[in-house]
C-alpha positions in Angstrom: -6.9 11.1 52.5 -7.4 10.3 48.8 -4.9 8.1 47.1 -2.9 10.3 44.6 -2.2 7.3 42.4 -5.8 6.5 41.9 -6.6 10.2 41.4 -4.0 10.4 38.7 -5.4 7.2 37.0 -8.9 8.6 37.0 -7.6 11.9 35.5 -5.8 10.0 32.7 -8.9 7.9 32.0 -11.0 11.0 31.8 -8.6 12.6 29.3 -8.4 9.4 27.2 -12.2 8.9 27.2 -12.9 11.1 24.2 -10.2 9.5 22.0 -11.3 6.0 23.1 -14.9 6.8 22.2 -13.8 8.0 18.8 -11.8 4.9 18.2 -14.7 2.6 19.3 -17.5 4.3 17.4 -15.6 5.6 14.3 -13.1 2.8 13.8 -14.2 -0.4 15.6 -17.9 0.2 15.1 -17.9 0.1 11.3 -15.6 -2.9 11.4 -18.2 -4.7 13.6 -20.9 -3.8 11.1 -18.9 -5.1 8.2 -18.2 -8.3 10.1 -21.9 -8.8 10.8 -22.8 -8.2 7.2 -20.3 -10.8 6.0 -22.4 -13.5 7.8 -25.7 -12.4 6.3 -27.6 -13.2 3.1 -27.5 -10.8 0.2 -30.7 -9.0 -0.7 -32.3 -9.2 -4.2 -31.6 -5.5 -5.0 -28.7 -4.8 -2.7 -28.5 -4.6 1.1 -28.8 -7.7 3.2 -31.3 -10.1 4.5 -31.0 -10.9 8.2 -30.5 -14.6 7.8 -27.3 -16.1 9.0 -25.1 -17.5 6.2 -21.5 -18.4 5.6 -21.8 -18.3 1.8 -20.0 -15.0 1.6 -16.9 -16.3 3.3 -17.2 -19.5 1.2 -17.3 -17.4 -1.9 -14.1 -15.6 -1.2 -12.0 -18.6 -2.4 -14.6 -21.0 -3.9 -17.6 -21.1 -6.1 -20.5 -23.5 -6.8 -21.6 -24.3 -10.3 -25.0 -22.9 -11.0 -26.3 -26.1 -12.7 -24.4 -29.0 -11.2 -23.7 -27.6 -7.7 -20.1 -28.7 -8.2 -17.5 -26.9 -6.1 -14.4 -25.3 -7.7 -11.9 -22.6 -6.9 -13.1 -19.0 -7.5 -10.5 -18.4 -10.2 -11.6 -14.8 -10.8 -11.1 -13.9 -7.1 -7.8 -15.8 -6.9 -6.5 -14.0 -10.0 -7.4 -10.6 -8.4 -5.8 -11.6 -5.1 -2.6 -12.7 -6.9 -2.5 -9.6 -9.1 -3.0 -7.3 -6.1 -0.3 -8.9 -4.0 2.1 -9.2 -6.9 1.7 -5.6 -8.1 1.9 -4.3 -4.5 5.2 -6.2 -3.9 6.6 -5.1 -7.2 5.6 -1.5 -6.5 7.3 -1.7 -3.1 10.4 -3.1 -4.8 10.5 -0.4 -7.5 9.8 2.3 -5.0 12.8 1.1 -3.0 15.0 0.9 -6.2 14.2 4.6 -7.0 13.6 5.8 -3.5 16.8 4.6 -1.8 19.2 6.5 -4.1 16.9 9.6 -3.8 16.9 9.5 0.0 20.7 8.9 0.0 21.2 11.9 -2.3 19.1 14.2 -0.2 20.7 13.0 3.1 24.2 13.7 1.7 23.4 17.3 0.6 24.3 20.3 2.7 21.8 20.7 5.6 20.5 24.1 4.3 19.5 22.6 0.9 17.9 19.4 2.2 14.6 21.1 2.9 14.4 22.2 -0.7 14.9 18.7 -2.0 12.4 17.3 0.4 9.9 20.0 -0.7 10.3 18.8 -4.3 9.5 15.2 -3.1 6.4 16.4 -1.2 5.0 18.6 -4.0 3.1 15.6 -5.7 1.1 15.2 -2.4 -0.3 18.6 -2.9 -2.0 17.5 -6.1 -5.1 15.4 -6.2 -4.5 11.7 -6.7 -7.0 11.5 -9.6 -5.1 14.3 -11.4 -1.8 12.6 -10.9 -3.3 9.4 -12.3 -4.7 11.1 -15.3 -1.2 12.7 -15.9 0.3 9.2 -16.1 -2.5 8.2 -18.4 -1.7 11.1 -20.7 1.9 9.9 -20.9 1.3 6.2 -21.7 -1.9 6.2 -23.8 -1.7 5.3 -27.5 -1.8 9.0 -28.5 0.2 10.1 -25.5 3.5 11.7 -25.1 5.7 8.6 -25.0 4.2 7.0 -28.0 4.3 10.2 -30.0 8.0 10.6 -29.3 8.7 7.0 -30.1 6.9 7.2 -33.4 8.5 10.6 -34.3 12.0 9.1 -33.6 11.2 6.1 -35.8 11.7 3.6 -33.1 8.2 2.1 -33.6 5.7 2.3 -36.4 2.6 1.7 -34.3 1.7 2.9 -30.8 2.9 0.6 -28.0 0.0 -0.6 -25.9 0.9 0.4 -22.4 -2.4 1.6 -21.0 -4.9 -0.9 -19.5 -2.1 -3.3 -18.7 -0.4 -4.5 -15.5 2.6 -2.3 -16.6 0.4 0.8 -16.5 -0.8 -0.1 -13.0 2.8 -0.7 -11.8 4.0 2.6 -13.3 1.1 4.6 -11.8 1.3 3.1 -8.3 5.1 3.5 -8.2 4.7 7.2 -9.2 1.9 7.8 -6.7 3.5 6.0 -3.7 7.2 6.7 -4.3 7.3 9.6 -1.7 6.1 7.2 1.0 9.3 5.2 0.4 11.6 8.1 0.3 10.4 9.8 3.5 11.1 7.0 6.1 14.4 6.0 4.4 15.5 9.7 4.5 14.5 9.9 8.2 16.8 7.0 8.9 19.6 8.3 6.8 19.4 11.7 8.3 20.5 10.3 11.7 23.1 8.1 10.0 26.7 8.9 11.0 28.6 8.9 7.6 31.9 8.6 9.5 31.1 4.9 9.5 31.3 4.9 5.7 34.7 6.6 5.8 35.8 4.0 8.4 34.6 1.2 6.0 36.7 2.7 3.2 39.7 3.0 5.6 39.4 -0.7 6.2 39.6 -1.3 2.4 35.9 -2.2 2.0 34.5 -1.7 -1.5 31.5 0.5 -2.2 29.2 -2.5 -2.4 30.5 -3.9 0.9 30.0 -0.6 2.6 26.4 -0.4 1.2 25.6 -4.0 2.2 27.3 -4.2 5.6 27.2 -0.7 6.9 24.5 1.5 5.3 21.7 -1.0 4.7 21.7 -2.7 8.2 21.5 0.7 9.9 18.7 2.2 7.7 16.8 -1.1 7.6 13.9 0.1 9.8 13.3 2.9 7.4 13.3 0.6 4.5 10.9 -1.8 6.2 8.6 1.1 7.2 8.7 2.5 3.6 7.9 -0.9 2.2 4.9 -1.3 4.5 3.7 2.3 3.7 3.8 1.5 0.0 2.5 -2.1 0.2 -0.5 -1.5 2.4 -2.2 1.3 0.3 -1.3 -0.5 -2.9 -3.3 -3.6 -1.8 -6.5 -1.5 -1.4 -5.8 0.9 -4.2 -8.9 1.9 -6.2 -8.5 5.1 -8.2 -5.2 4.2 -10.0 -6.3 0.6 -11.0 -9.7 2.0 -12.0 -8.3 4.7 -14.3 -5.2 3.0 -15.7 -6.6 -0.5 -15.7 -9.8 0.5 -17.4 -11.8 -2.3 -15.8 -9.6 -4.9 -17.3 -7.0 -5.2 -14.5 -9.0 -5.4 -11.3 -7.4 -5.2 -8.0 -8.9 -5.9 -4.5 -10.2 -2.4 -4.1 -12.0 -2.6 -7.4 -13.4 -6.1 -6.7 -14.8 -4.9 -3.3 -16.4 -1.9 -5.0 -17.9 -4.1 -7.6 -19.6 -6.3 -5.0 -21.2 -3.4 -3.2 -22.0 -1.6 -6.5 -23.0 -3.5 -9.7 -23.2 -7.0 -8.3 -25.1 -5.9 -5.1 -23.6 -8.7 -3.1 -22.9 -6.8 0.2 -22.0 -9.9 2.3 -19.3 -11.0 -0.2 -18.0 -7.4 -0.4 -17.8 -7.3 3.4 -16.0 -10.7 3.5 -13.5 -9.5 0.8 -13.0 -6.3 2.8 -12.1 -8.3 6.0 -9.8 -10.5 4.0 -8.0 -7.4 2.8 -7.8 -6.3 6.4 -6.3 -9.6 7.5 -3.6 -9.3 4.8 -2.8 -5.8 6.0 -2.6 -7.0 9.6 -0.2 -9.8 8.6 2.0 -7.2 6.9 1.9 -4.9 9.9 2.8 -7.7 12.3 5.8 -8.6 10.1 6.8 -4.9 10.3 6.5 -4.7 14.1 8.5 -7.9 14.6 11.2 -6.9 12.1 11.7 -3.5 13.6 11.5 -4.9 17.2 14.2 -7.5 16.4 16.3 -4.8 14.8 16.1 -2.5 17.8 16.9 -5.4 20.2 20.0 -6.4 18.1 21.2 -2.8 18.3 20.7 -2.5 22.0 
C-alpha cells in the first residue's frame, strides 16, 4: 500500500517544479552569470576575456594610479555610494513625513470614501515613470512653472537653479515613490482600533503622547515596510537621476549603466551590481528582523 504522506509530498514537489524552475533559470541564473563576470577581465571593446581576475572587486572601492601604481580610494565611486545611500534615506524620510499624515487621513475617512482617496493615490502609478519625471523637470527647470511664478511675484530676480542638483533628485524620487510609503502604512492603520486613541485621551494623554506611544508602535510594521519599499528602489534608481541629475549627480544605477555602456568595463559593472545587491539584502534582513521582533513582542 503506497504511503499517502510520500504521495502528497511528490504531488507538492511536482506542482512546485515549474515555479522553482523559473526562479532558478530566470532569477538565480542571471545572478550567477553576473557573479562569474565580476571575476573576469574586461575586453578591449566591451564584453569579457575569460581570464580570472579580482581587479573588478578591487576597483569597487580602490583605484591604482596609472603612472605610479600607487593605491588610493576610489573617490568617485565612494561619492556615488554615499550620494545613493544618503538620498535614498532622505527620500524614505520625506516619504514618511508626507505619507504618514496622508495614510492617517485616509484611514479616518468613512469607509465608503476610502476607496476614492486610495484611487487618487494610485493614479500616478498608471502613468509612465519617464513622463512623471519629465513633469517634475518642467516644474523646477529655470524656465519652469516654479521659477516663472517666483519671478512674476518679485520674490527672485533670476531663476533659482533647482534642476541637476541633489535637491531635484530628492524631489523627483519622493514624488515617484511616495505611494509606496502610503500603501503599507494605510494597510496597518486600516486594521488599527481607534478606540485605543480615545482611551489614551481618557487617560489624559496629549496628542503627541498618543501618537508616540499608541499609534506609532502599532503601525510600526507598515512604516518599516514602506521605508524598505522606498529605500530599495531608490538605491538602484536610474531614470529619475538620469533625467533630473543630467549626468552631474550620478547614483548607483547610473554608475552601473556607465560601466556596461560607455566605459565597457563589464566586470566592474557586475561587481558594482552585486555590491548593490548586498546593500539591498542588508536592508531586507533589517526589515525581516524588525518585523519579526515586533510580532513576537505583540504575541
